[in-house]
N, C-alpha and C positions, 0 to 999 in steps of 0.2 A: 218639617220646615227646612232642615239642612239639604234635603234632596229635591224638594219641589219649590221651596222658596215661598215668599208671600205672594209674589207675582210670577206664575208659571210661564214657561216659554210660550210665546204667542200672545201674551197679555198686552193690552194697550194701557199705558200709564201716563200720568201727568208728572212732569219734573218740576223741581223747585225753580228752574230758570224759565218757566212757563212754556217750554217745549212739550210736545206730545211725542211719545216714543213707543216702540214695540220691543218687548223683551225677546232677545234672540239667543241668549245663553246665560245660564246660571254660573256663578262663581262658587266653586267648592269651598266650604268653610266660611263663606260670607254671603248668606242667602239674601240679605237685604241690599246687596250691591251688585246686581247683575250687569251683563253687557246689554245695552239697548241700541236700537237703531232709531234715530230721530226721523219722524215721518211728517211732522208739522212744526214750524218754528213758532215763536211767541206770538205772532200775529196771524197764525193759521195758514201760512203759505208752505207748500211742499218745498223742501230744499232741492236745489239743482242736483247735488250729489248727496244722497242719504249717507250719513256718517254713523259708524259704530262708535259707541261711547261706553267705555268700561268704567262703571261707577266706583270701582275700587281704586282707580287712578284719579278720580275727580271727586274729592271729598266735599267740595262746595256745592255739588249737585246731588240731589237725592229724590226719591220717588215720593210724591205728596199724595197721590190718589191712584188707585187702580180703576180702570174703566171696563174691564172685561176682556174676553178673548177676541182677538182680531181675526 
């Protein structure tokens, strides 16, 4: 789990803020809080500028569900 995480790089995940994101990097020592790229907002629109979101810096946002490899 420490090296692969619950959601491996490339996985598509749902976030607690209703956004959909892709895992782009794992955080060493914190496998449940990877860096993700938001690919759909809460209403299903693609963002104009996809943003990277480090979940170790955003404790109010977390992964609620994994959807598979993108």
